Structures are given as C-alpha cells and as structure tokens.
C-alpha positions as CSV (number, residue, x, y, z in Angstrom):
1,M,-0.1,0.1,0.0
2,K,1.3,3.5,-0.9
3,K,2.2,5.7,1.9
4,S,0.2,9.1,1.6
5,S,2.0,12.2,2.3
6,S,-1.2,14.1,2.8
7,K,-3.6,14.4,5.9
8,N,-6.4,12.0,6.4
9,K,-9.2,12.7,3.9
10,N,-11.6,13.1,6.7
11,S,-9.4,15.6,9.0
12,K,-11.3,18.8,7.7
13,L,-14.6,17.3,8.2
14,L,-13.8,16.0,11.8
15,Q,-12.3,19.4,12.6
16,S,-15.7,21.1,11.5
17,F,-17.7,18.8,13.3
18,S,-15.5,19.1,16.6
19,Y,-15.7,22.9,16.3
20,Y,-19.6,22.6,15.8
21,C,-19.9,20.3,19.0
22,S,-17.7,22.8,20.9
23,K,-20.3,25.6,19.9
24,H,-23.3,23.4,20.8
25,P,-22.6,21.5,24.1
26,E,-26.2,21.1,24.9
27,E,-26.6,18.8,21.8
28,R,-26.2,15.2,22.4
29,F,-23.8,13.5,19.9
30,W,-26.5,12.3,17.3
31,Q,-28.3,15.6,17.5
32,A,-25.1,17.4,17.0
33,L,-24.3,15.1,13.8
34,R,-27.6,15.6,12.1
35,N,-27.6,19.5,12.8
36,W,-24.1,19.9,11.7
37,A,-24.8,17.8,8.5
38,K,-27.9,20.0,8.0
39,I,-30.2,16.9,7.4
40,P,-33.6,16.4,8.9
41,F,-33.1,13.1,10.5
42,L,-30.6,10.1,10.9
43,M,-31.8,6.6,11.0
44,I,-30.4,3.4,12.2
45,N,-31.3,-0.1,11.3
46,R,-30.5,-2.5,14.0
47,D,-31.7,-6.0,12.6
48,G,-30.7,-5.4,8.9
49,K,-34.2,-5.6,7.7
50,F,-35.1,-3.1,5.2
51,D,-38.6,-2.2,6.4
52,Y,-39.7,1.0,8.1
53,N,-40.4,-0.9,11.4
54,S,-36.8,-1.7,11.7
55,L,-35.8,2.0,11.4
56,E,-34.9,4.0,14.7
57,D,-34.4,7.8,14.6
58,T,-31.1,8.9,16.2
59,F,-32.6,11.9,17.8
60,Y,-33.1,10.2,21.1
61,F,-30.5,7.5,20.6
62,I,-28.1,7.7,23.6
63,N,-26.0,4.4,23.9
64,K,-24.5,3.3,20.6
65,N,-23.7,-0.1,21.9
66,K,-27.1,-1.2,23.4
C-alpha cells in the first residue's frame, strides 16, 4: 500500500464537526451530527431488515452499543 503524504481525507470534516460540537455543548452527539450535517434526521437499522419498522431515529439515541 502506498503511503500518503497528505492528511487524512476526513480531517477537515472532523475538525468542522468538532468545532460545531464545541459551540453546541447542549446537543447530544447524534443531534449534533444531524444538525451539523444539515439533514432532517439520521436513521439506524439494528436488525438489517429493510422495512420501516426496523428503523430508529437517532434523535433520542443515547447508547450506541445497546
């Protein structure tokens, strides 16, 4: 694998998101990500099925490992 001399491709986005989080400490992680990305919602699918009953809005999602 070729070693890249440039920074990680995500470093600017991560820096921008970190800055947003520092300016909005009242927001939970998933709220901040949604608001920073300027999208109306983020959905997760825990069981891998592609139906609306399997989707969960991350707005109130607190523990990512549960």
